[in-house]
N, C-alpha and C positions, 0 to 999 in steps of 0.2 A: 382827184384829178392829176396830182403829181405821178400816181404810177402811172395813169395813161398818158401822160405828156411822154413818161420816160419808155415805155413802148413805142410811141411813134417815133421819138429818135434813136433807137435802136434798130427797126425797121428800116426806116432813110438812111442811116450810114453804118448799117451792120458791115458792108463789103465795100466801103469805102476806105479812104486812108486817114480819113479823121475818127476812125474807132475809140484811139487811144483815149482823146478828148470828151468823147460820149461816155466811156467808161468810166472816166474821173469825173464827169458831170453827176453820174450815177451814184458814185460813193458819195460825192458830198450831198446829194439831196437825200438820199439812203440814212446819212448821220443828222441830217436838218429833221427827218422826219422822225427817227426816233427821237432826238433831243424833244420835239414839240412834244410826242405821246409822253415819256418822262416827266416832262414838266406840267401836263395836262393831270398826269396822274397823281402826281404831289399835289399840285394846288386843289384836286379834288380832295386828295385827304388831307392837306392841311383845312380846307373848308368842313370837312366831315369833322372834324376834330375840333373847331370854333364851334359848329353847331352843338356838336355832343356836350361840349364844356359849358354852353349856353342853357342847355335841357338842363343839367343834372346840378347847376347851381340850385335849384330849387329839389332838395330832395323829396317833396310831394311827387312830383313828375314820377319818378322810378317808383315811389311805393304805389301810386295810380297803377305805373302799368303792371306790378306784382298781384295789384288785387284785380286787374283784368283776366291776369290768368286762370281765375277760378270761374269764369264763364265759359261753359262747354261750348259755345256758339263755336264753329268752326272758323267763321270771318271775324271773329273777335279773338279767339286765342291764338290761332297762327301768326297774324301780323304782330299782336303784342310780343311771340317767342322772337319774330325775324328782330324787331325793333332794338331788345334788349339784347340780343346777340351783337347787332351793330355797334351799340353803346359801347360794350365788353371788347371788342377789337378795336374803337378807338380810343378809349379812356379806360382801360382794364381796371388799373388798381383803385382808381378814384370809386367806379360803379361797384366793384368788388366790396369796397367800403361802406356803402350804403346800403347792399344788399343784407351784407353782414349785421351793420343794427336794426334792420327793418325787423319788426314782430313777422314772426312765420314765414320770412322770405325765402330761404332755402328750401323749406319743407313745400311751398307751395312750386317751386322748380322742380322738386322733385316728385312731384304729381305727373309730370309731363311724361314720364317713363312708363306708367299704366295706362297713359291714354292708348284706347284701342284703334284709333285714327295711325298708321303707320306713317304718316307725315308729320305729323305733330309730334310723335314720339323721336323720329330720327331727328328733326329739328332741335327737339331738345337735349338730344345726347350733345349735339354740336354746343347748345347754349351751355352745359355743364362743361364740357372743354374749355369754353374761352372764362367760365366762372371759377374753376378749380386749379388755372395757369398760376403757379409760384404764390399761392396761399395756404399755408398750413391750416389756420383755423377754419377755412371753408371746407378744405378736404377732409378732416377729422367731423365736421358738421353731418357733410354730405355722406361720408362712410357708414355714420350711425345711422342714418337714415336709410339704412337698408339698402344701398346701393350695388353694392358686391353681388346681392342674392340678383337684384332686379337684370343688373348688366349680364350675368352669368347666365340668366334666361334667353334675355336674347339671344346671347351668342349660340345658345343650343336652338333656339326656335330657328335662327338663320342658318346652321347645318356645319358651326363649329369652322375649320380652317376652309370648307368649300363655299362659306357664306358671302355675301358681298360685301358692299362698301359699308353696310353697317354695321357688319363683324369688326371691321377695322378702326371705324369712329366710337366703339364700345371698348376696344384695345387698348386705343389713345387715351379715353379718360380713366380706363384703370390704371394705367401707367400715370398719369397726372395724379392720383391718388394714393400712390404706391410709393411712388418713387422719393426717396430722402423723409420720407413720413413714418418713423419707428413706430407711432402708436397705429397707424394706419396697418402696417404690417402683422404688428402681433395679434390685431383684431381679423385680419385677412385667414391668419394661420390657425388661431383659435375657434373661428367660425366653420374649420374643414373644408375650407373653400380650395385648399389646395389639391384635395383629391379630385374635385370635380375638374380638375386641367388636365387629367392623365386623359380624355376623350379627344383631346385636341391634337394629340400627336399619333394618332392611329392611323398607320399609313398601309396600303396593300401590298401585293407583291408587285405591281406593275406602277413605275412612278413615272412614265412617262408622258410627257404632255401638260404639265401642270401651268394651269392658267396664271397671269400676272397676279391676279388679285389673291389668289392662293398661296402664292408666292410671298404676296405681300402681310397677308393675316400668319403664316407661319413665321414670319420673320417677328413679327410684333411679339407674337405668344413666346417667343422664346426670348424675347427681351424683356418679357413680363416675368419670366422665370429668372432669368439673371437679376432683375429687382429685388426679388426677394432672398438671393444668397450672395448679394455683391459683396465683394470685401470690405465696401465702405461702411457695410451696415456694422452694429455692435454686434460683437463675437458671439454672445448666448442666442440675439435673434437669429443670426444666420445660421449658428447650430441646429436650433429647433427645426428652421426650414428645412433643412437638410435630412433630417431626421424622418421629417413629415414625408420628403417627396420620397425619400428610400423604401419606407411602410407603404404608402399607397401605390407605388410600382410606376412612378413617374420616371424615377432615373432609369430604369428598366427599360421603359418605352425609349427615351432618348436615344440609351446605347440601340436599339433598333432601328434606329432613324440613321445612327452614324455608321453601322453595318449594312446599311442597304444598299441596292443597286439604284443608279436612275435618278437619284436625288441632286436639284440643281446646286451648282458649286456654291452660290452664295449663302443657300438654306444650311449644307454641309458644314460650312464656315462657322455659321453661325451655330450650329448644333455643337459641334465642336468645344465653341467657346461657352458656352452653355453647362457642357456635361464638366468641363472644367471647374466652372465655379461651383455646381453642385456637390464635387468631390474633392474641394479644396477645403484640407484640415480635416476633414470628416474621417474617420478610421472605417467605421464600416462600409461607408460609399468607397472608400479607396479600396478595401479587399473586394469589393463587389467588380470593380472597374478591373481590377487586376485578373478575375476570372472570367471575363468576356473574353469569348472568340471570336474572330471573323469566320464567314461561313466560306472558308476555302477549304480544298483538298492537299494536304492536309491542313486540319483547323489550325490556324495562327493566333497568338494571343493578340486582342485590339492594339495594345501598346506598339507591337513588334510592327502591326500594320501600319501605324498613325506615324513611327518614326521612320519607316519608309518613303513616306511620303515627306518628310520632312528634310532627309538628307539627298534627295531628290530635285534637282535644278531646273527640271522643266514643271514642276507643281507650282498652280500659283503663288506669289509672294505671302495675301493674305493668309492662304489656307495653311501653309508653311509657318506664318506666325501664330497660328491659331493652334497648331500641333505642339510647336513649342510650349505655349502656354498650358496647353493640356497635363503635356508631361511634367512641366514645373509644378504643377497644381497636386497632380497625383502625387509627388514626392514631397510635398509640405506638410512638414510633422508629421512625416511618416515613415521613421527610422526602418521598419520593416520593410516598404517597400525600396530604399536606397539600399538595404542589404540584398534584396533579391537584385537589384540592377548590377551590382558591382560585382557579387558573384557569377554572375554570366561573364565575367572579362577573366577570373581565375582558370587558372590553367586546370584545376580539378574538373571544372563542369563546360566546359567547352567541348563541344559535342566533334568528335577527330572524324567522324565518317562525311560532317560539311553539309548532311542533309538538311538542315534546319538552320536559319539566322536568329541569333541572339539579339537582345536590346544592345549589348554591349560591345558585340561586332559591328552593330551598324553604327554605335557612336564613334568607336573608333574610325569605322571608314569614313565618314564624314569628318573627322575632326582633320585628317591627313588626306582627303580629296584637293584639289584644284581650285573646286569653286569657294571663294572668299564666305560665302553666304553660311556654305553647310559647315565651313570650318566654326565659323562663329556659332551657329546654332547648338552644334555638338558640344563644343567647348562648354557653352553656357550651360547644356542640357548634363554633362558630365560634372559641372559645377553644384548644382543643385543636389545630385546624387551626393554631394559630400556635404552638404550644409548642415553645420552644427551637429554632425555626425563623427567624432575623433576617432570610432572604432574602425569606420568605412576610409578614413584617410589611411592609416594605417595600413588596411587591406588593399587597399589601391596601390601600394608601393610594391605589392608582389606580382603584378601585372608584366610580363616579359612581352615583348613585340618582335618577330621575325624582319627584319626590313630586308634581307637580299640574300641569296641563296650561297652559303659558305660563310655567312658571318654570323658572329655569333650575336643571340637576340639582345637587346636591349630594352631597359625598363622602359614604361609608359611616361614617367620622369623624366629621363633622360630624352626620349624623343622628343618629348613639348620642348625642352629647353633646345633641342636641336634646330627645330625647324624655326624658332623664336630666332634663333644665331643667324638662322640662312637670308632672313629678312626679305628683301625684296630681288633674290636671285632667282626663287623659284616663279614662273612664270603662272599667274592665279587670273582666274574670272573676277572682276568685281573690285571693289574697293583696295586702295593699297593696305590702309592699315587697320582692317578690319579683322582678317587673320591673328596678326600681332595681339591686338587688343583680347580676342576670345582668348586665347591662349594666356596672357597675362593675366586677367582676370581669373582662368582656371588656377593657373598656379599661386595667386593668391588665396583662392579661398581653400586651397588645398593646404598651404602652409601654414595658414593663421591656426593659432591654439593646437599645432600638432607639433612638439620641438622633434620627432623622429622623423618627420619629412622633413623639416627645417636640415636638420642633419645630413640627410640624404642627397639635398639639393648644394648644398655646401661642400660635399664632399666631392662634387664634379669642381675642380680646380678651375675650370673656363667659366663658370657661371658668374662669380664675382667679377671678375675683369670687364666681362663681357656687360653687365648691369651698369658699371661705373664707368664705361666708354661711352653708353649711351646716354647717360645722366649729363654726362660735363661736355658732350657737343652741343655744338650752337647751331639749331637746326630750324626748319620752316615750323610756320605754326601749326601744318597738318603733325607733324612729328612730335609736337610739344605734350600730346596728349602719350605717345607712347614713353615719353621720358616720364612723364608724370607719373606710368604706372612701372615702370623700372623702380624708380624712387619706392612707392609704395613696396613692391617685392623686397628690394633690397631693406627697406625698415623691417619688414613682418622679420626677414631675417635674423635682425638684430635683435628685434622684440622677444622672440619666442625664441630664439637661441638658448639653450642650456649648457654651453661651453664646453660640451665633449669633444671637438675639436678643437688642438692646440692652435694649430693655425688660423684658424676662423672664430676664435674667441671673439665676443662682446666688445671688447675695449679696442683689439687690432682690426677689426671693420671701422668702427667708429674713426680710428686715427685716419683708415683709409681714406673716409669721406671726407674728413678735415682736408689731408694734402691733396687731393686730386679733385676733390669736386668744390670742398668748402661747405661749410654747415647753413650760412645763409642761404648758397643757391641752390644746396639737395631739400631745403626747406619751401624755396620758392619753387621749384620744379615739383613737389610734391601737390603744392597748391594748385597745379595745373589742373587737375581731374576734377575738385568740387566748383573750380570757375567757367568750366565746360559748358556750352548754351544746352546741350545735348543731355548733360547730367541731371539739371532739374526736372527736365521732362522726364527723363526715365523713374525718379523717384518719386513722382506723382500718385501713381498707381500700379499694381503688379503687371497688367495684360502686357507685354510688348505691341503694342500698336504703332506703328511707323509708317508714314507716308511711302516711303521706298526704301530700297535696302540700303542706300546711302547713310541712311539716319540711324541704322541698327547699329547705336556702340557701346552703349551700358546695358545692363540687366539690373532690375529693381531691388534685387535681394543684393547686389556688389554694391549698389549705391548707399547700402544699409552698413555694409561692412567697412566703406569708406569713410564713413561718419561717425562710425565707432574707431577707428584705428588712427586716423589723422590725426588727432589729440596726443594720444598715447605715443606713438613713432617721433611727435617733436619734441616731447619730453623725454624720450629715451636718447635721443639724438644729443642733447645738452646736458646731458645729467653725465658726473663724475665717475670714476671709478670707485670712490667711494660711496656715493649713492646707490651706486647699482648694487654692493654688497649689499648695503643697508634694504637695498628694496629685496635682494635675493633673501635676506633672512626673514624680511616680513611676510617674504611668498612661502618660504617652509614654514613658519608659523602660523600663515592663513590655510597650508596646508594639512598640516597638523590639526589648526582648529576644524579645518573641514573634514577632516578625517573622526575628527571625535563627533561633530555635529551628523556626521553618516552613520558612525556607531550608534549614537542615541535615536539616530532616526529611525535606525534598523530595531534598535529595542523598543521604540513606541509604537512602530508596528507590529512586531510581536505581540507586545502588551496588548495592542488594538486586538487584534485575533483571538488572543486568549479572552480578553472582556467580550469579543463578541460571541464565543464560546460560551461562556459564563454565562452570557444574557439570553443565550437558547437555552441552557440548562435551568436557569431563572424560569423563563415562560414556559418551560415543561413542565416543573414543579409547581409554576402556578394552575396550571392547568388541572394537574393531578389533584392540588390542595383542592381546586374548586368541584372537582369529581366526587371528592372525598367529603366537601362541607356540602355539597348535594344530598349524598348521603346518609349524611347525618342529620339534615334536616328531614328526610323521607323518614329515617329513624326515628327521628322525634315525634314525626306527626303520628308512626303508629304506636308508639308509645303512648302518647297524649288519647289515641282512640281506644287503647285497650285500657288507659284507666279510667275513660269514661263508662265503658263496657263495666268494668270493676265498681265503681260508683254505683250505677246501674242494678247491678246483681246485688249488691249489699241493700240498699234500699227495698229490694223485692225480698231479700232473706229477711228483713226486718219486719216487714209486714205478713210474712207467711209465720215467724215465731209469735208476733203478736195475734195469730189467727188460733195456732197450737194452744196458748194460753188461755185465751178466752175460751175455747173446747174445754179445757180439762176443767175450768172453773165451773162450768154449766153441766159437766158431767156431777159433778160433787153434789150438785144440788137436788138428784132426783130422789124423789121421796120412796126410799125402801127402807126395811125395818132393820133394826140394829144387829138383831142376831146375823141375820143373812149379810148384813154389810160387813161384820166381823168376818165372817168364814170366807167373803168374796176378798177379803181385805188380805186374809193369810195368804190365799191365792196368789194374789196381787204381789204380796210382799217375796213371795216365793219366786215369783217370775221376774220382780224386779232384782231379787239376789242374783238371781242367774246372769238377768240383763248387765248388772255391773261386774259380775266377775267376767263377761263376755267383753265388756267395755273397755276392763282395765287390762283384759289379755290384749284388746287391738290397741291401746294406747302404749304399753309396752311394744308392740311389733312396729306401731309408727315410728317411736322413739328410735327402736334400733333402725328403722330404715332409712332415718332423717342421720343418724351416726355416720351410717354406710356410705349414703350419698356426701356428707359432707368431707370422711375420710377421702372417700374416692377423687373428691373435687380439687380437695387440697393437696393430693397426690400427683394428680393430673398437673396443677399449675407448676409445681416444683418440677417436674418431668413428664413431659410430655409424652412421650412413647414408654414409659417403665411403666412394669407389672402393679398390679395392687400388693398391697405389704400384706404380712402373714395373719396379723390383728385383723383385717378387714376380712380376710378368708375365713376365720375363726368365727368371727359374728356373722357370715353369712352363713354358715353351718349351725350353728345354735339357733339363727333364724328359722330355717328349714325345720329344724325338730321340733320349735315351739308351735310353728304353723302346723304340722303334722299332728300335735298333741290337739291344737285348736281343731281342726277338721274331726277328729276323733269323737271329741267332747260335743262337737256340733251334731253328727251323726247320731248319737246315743239320745241327745235332744230331740232331734227330730223325730227317733222314733216314739218317745214319749210323746211327745205332741199328737203325733199320728194316732195313736192308741187314744188319747183324749177326744180327737176329732171324731174318730170312728163310735164312742160310747154317745157322743152328742150328736150325732149327724140327724136320729130321727126326730129328736126335739127341733133341732133347728128348721128341717122341712117342715114340720106342722106350722111355726112358728113365722115363718118366712113371710107369709101373706100380712101379716101383724105388722113385723117389725120394720121399722124407720132405719133408711140407711144412714150409715154414719160414715162420712169422709176418712177414710184410712188410708188415703196418699198423701197426707200431709208432712209426716214425718220422710216418708219416700222423695217426695218432692224436694224438702229440705236438704236431704242429704246430696241427691242431685245438683242441687244449686249451691250448696258447700263443695261438692265437688269439681263445678264447673269454675267456681271462686279460688279454688286452690289451684287450677290449671292455668289461670289467667295469671294469678301471680306468679307463679311456675315460669311461664312466659314473660312477664313484667323484668324479673328479677335476670333471666337470660338477655333480656334485649338490652337491659341499662349495662349489663358486664359487655355487651357488644359494641355499646353506646361509648362507655369508657376507654374500650381500647383503642375505637376508632379516632378520639381525640388525642388520646397519647400518640397513634401514629401520627397525626397533621401535625403535633408539636415536634415529631421527629424528623420532619420531610425536609426542612432547612439544614437537621447536621448531615447526613447520608442518605444517597438514594438508595444504596444496597441493604441499608439497615432497614430501610422501610420495607423493601420484598419481603427480606426474612420474617419481619413482625408479622406481614399479611399474611406468609404460609404459616408461621408457625400459630399466627390467630384460627386462623381455616382448619387446619388440622385440629386444633383444641378445640373449637366450636364441633368438627365432626366428632371429634371423641366423646365429647359432652352430650352430645346430641345421641349419641349410642345408649350410652349409658342412659340417657334421661329417659331413653324411650323402653328399658330395660326394666328400670325403677318402676315406671309408669304404668308396665303391663302388669307387673308383681302388684303395686297398691291397688291397681285396678281389678285384681281378681280378689285382693284382701277386704274390699268395698263390697263386692259383688257378695262373699260371704256375707259380711254385716249386715248387709241390706236384707239377706235372704233370712237372718236371725230376728231383725228387728219387724220384718212383715210375720214370721211366726208368733211374737210377742202382740204384735198388734190384732191378731187373728184372735189369740187368747183374751185379749180385752174384750174384742169384740163380742166373743162366747159367753163374757160374763154379764156383760152390760144385757146380752139377750135374753140369757137366764133373769136375771131382776125384773126385765120387762115381761116377761112369760109370767111370773109368779105373780106380776102384780096384774096381770090382765085377767089370768083365771079368777081371782078375786076369791080367795081362801080367806072364810074368816076365821082372822087369829084375834082369839081372845087372852089367851096366856101364852106364855113364851115357851111352855112345855108341849101343848095342843101345837103350837107354831112348828116346834121343834120336831115333834112326832111325825106331825102331816107330812111337814116337809120331807122327814126323813123316808116314810113312805112312798111319797112320789117319787123320791128320789130313786128308791128300791126300783119301782115300777119303773121308772124309766130305764133304767140302769138293765132291767130284766129286758124290756124289749128291746133297748140296743143292742144286748146279748144276741137277743134270736135274731135282728135283722142281721148283726155281723154274722152269723153261722149261716146264714141263708145265703151271704153274699160270699 
């Protein structure tokens, strides 16, 4: 109605003289209408708060709402979500506390994210936003209810940065969960959720025409990255997140956006701020950022491109602040980067052709331009290149600048003081004091903790009178800050003065202050810095975030320096010369102590390196020890196996011996006449005597072999590569002679046995069908078993020797590694030599045993022949009445057999 009245009035009196009164009435009615709307809104909000307070007085009401969320019916679940959201908006902390103490309250709300109906799921995200706002306990519960996984899945389903309002709501909820919550940040990092953020920042070549929603989403995504690496977080948590972002490629993706074309200005600014905090204080990330090049022809480092934007006054103010913050973060705790920036100002590294612009040239150009904001930014950037780096402060003293044609070059320090002394004489755009404040901050940072720079500064006789004159004047409020900074610079020149200049010693400077300024007045002017309203604002956080260029006065790191030096400078001004001398002595003592501590630190560092090397050697020896222990274990297992085989062979040998004894006893019980037995016994005795002679010879031969083997073994143990002794060679020759004699005797015996076999061959053929087979392989089997037993015993003895050598080597491992190798080599050579000798001896023993086996076989055949003759006589059944008849009959039969055998032999 009011709007209709206004329209009528405006149409009626538009062209009349009373239009002024109509416009006044329009304004009054508009204000009245707005006040009515505000009052109605305020009243409705108050009424909603009252109703909410009444509703939550009984906690059962909220519990009932939470239980209704378990209903799947849309007409029940969705209104319950909306009602809970309204309650949280009206009285959030009270409702949060009720939900927190309610059993399974947060879990029921988390189930909303899994609802298949997008309306309920999206409103559930809004509900969780209100629930998690400013409540760390609920944030932790929601995070451990798998909220990160579900929210990231929703963002991926909605298209990441190209998604709609749902992506924005999810990102706001993620910020609520992570901001100022170290536990959730650690959980987010350990859950590998940082890696899932990389696809958010994938942009194409054509970046024109971004929608407002995409800009908002990407802005929130960048803020979420900054939440994880904020300087306000614990240093350890920030460092781990920075490393994870570099390892997963997130930093590389952000640098791609930074160097891309067509990116909106606010996104570019926020990307610069994000990259700044990702690389701040992390050496790996700072080194990578230094290697990034812009896609230009020729390629330029990204740092140079950014500095070009910082010193360009046509660029937006927020973008220039972001570039300055990026440069500060690049140099924060980065002495390598500080050296690279300062080196671009030194004469040896300046490009004489002028084809490329370096970072140092850009900083000098900004430092001496006519734009006060460029002066301030360049001065602060150069001060950060000197922060806590005495080496670069001394190197910067070498920088020479060409002022004009025909004039000699001046140092950078002198040029800064010249510009400072000119003051407002140069027409500059921007703040009147901004340039001088920037230069004074640069000089204070440069001279602090650097006596050489103080000496160079005091060497110019005009500097001290200028500072005292500035401090002594009574100027307006705007100039009080400059006076305070001049007092700070003069105090630094006193405190860090090494008294190398007689005209500007500490005591003389303090006397000058007392005469021209007054100590109390000097301290009062020095206090103007910390009392300034912009000082406390700059000291809160490192990022230079100012609403306008006029507020850009103090740097965050400089506020730390002021806080550190204000007290010590005050004490230094009031100290007497005696106290200064004592302080100098204390400083010298401290320097000596520091040098001693440094010396011991170096010794400890060297010892740590030696310990590390020894640890590596110990670990290597342990590995070798374990390998040798394994070898010993394997050898022990093999020895045990051979022992088992040896015991088994001994048992078998005992059984065969018992069988042989029972066989001989049975042979003696055969029923044969005494005369024949006596004759056979004589023959057996002869054969046995021959056998004993042969066995005695074999025993002598074996003893000689053992003596030779023992002598060779002892000789090789004393000297592995030495030849055999003369006594051993003589024994070997005697052994060969005896073996030749033995072989001749065996040949003659074999001839006799052959003749005897020929005589009895016919009889054996006739009685073959009646004879019973008698096992004759017992002795041969026994000998074979004995041979195997001897072989096994020899192997066992060799293995035992090897085991002893291995144990000795294991004990010697800890003494010297080279001794182990020598012992191993010597033992291997010893084993090889012993094995060769052993093979030779075994071959000779085998030959001897074969000959012995042949003799034993012949003896066994002779025994068989005798037994066969006895059985044949018994089977023929000759009647033996008297001993003479038996003898005569036997003699005739024997003669007949001999004649028949002779005939058979002649026929053969």
